[in-house]
N, C-alpha and C positions, 0 to 999 in steps of 0.2 A: 227428733230421731225416731224412726219407726221402730216399734217394739219387735224384738226377735221372737221366734217360737212358733208354735203351731197355729193353725187357722183358728180365729175366734179368740185368741188370747191377746190381751193388751196390757202392757205395763203402764200404769197411770202416772207413776212418779218419774222423776229424773233417773235415767239409767246411767249412773256414774260408772267409771271404770271398775271401781270396787264391786259394785252390785253386779256388773256384767260378768265378773268372774264366778259369781254364785248363781245368778239367774241365766244360766246358759240355755240355749234352745232345747237341749236335751232335758234339763231340769224342769223347764216350763212345760214341756210335752208330758213329762211324768206327772206333774201336779195336775195338769189339765185332764189327763187320763183318769186320775183318781177322782177328780171332781165330777167328771162326766159319768163315770161308773157308779158313783155313790150319791148323786144328787137326789134321787127319789128317796133313798134311805134317810138322808139328812133332813129332807123336808118332813118325812113321817116322824122322825124323832123330835124335831122342833115342834110339830103339832102336838105330839104326846106331852112334851114338856110344858107347853102352854096350857093344856088341859089339866095336868097335875098341879101347876101353879094356881090355876083358878080354884081347884079343889082346896088347896092350902089357904088361899085368900078367903075362902068361905068357911074356914075353921076346921077343915079336914086335917088329918094327921097322916104321916107316912105309914105305909104298909111294909112289913118285912117278910121276906121269904120264909115259909115255915121251916125249911131245911137249915136255916141259920139261927133258929130259936136258941140253940145251945150256946151260941156266942153271946146273944143278948142276955141270957140268964146270968152270965158272968159279968158283962160289961155295961148293961143298961141300968139306968136308975130304977126303973119300975118294970120288971118282967111281965106284969099283968096288963101292960099296954098292948100286948100282941093282939092283932086283929086277924081273924081267920077268914 
């Protein structure tokens, strides 16, 4: 069965009657539009996440925003861990 929806969108799984009621051509067009609009941002965020993970793997620690320091002073175990 050919997949419904916008150009370039392909439903890989079986499109049962139940799925067809959710994955309408309009719904697929909406999701495709979101994906196309935000693809660059998603790739940038994934690259940043990979770099942060590499820093953690090398023994680095998370950095907190200075404007949230008051929250950590109440809820963090050691408020002296703040990195400026």
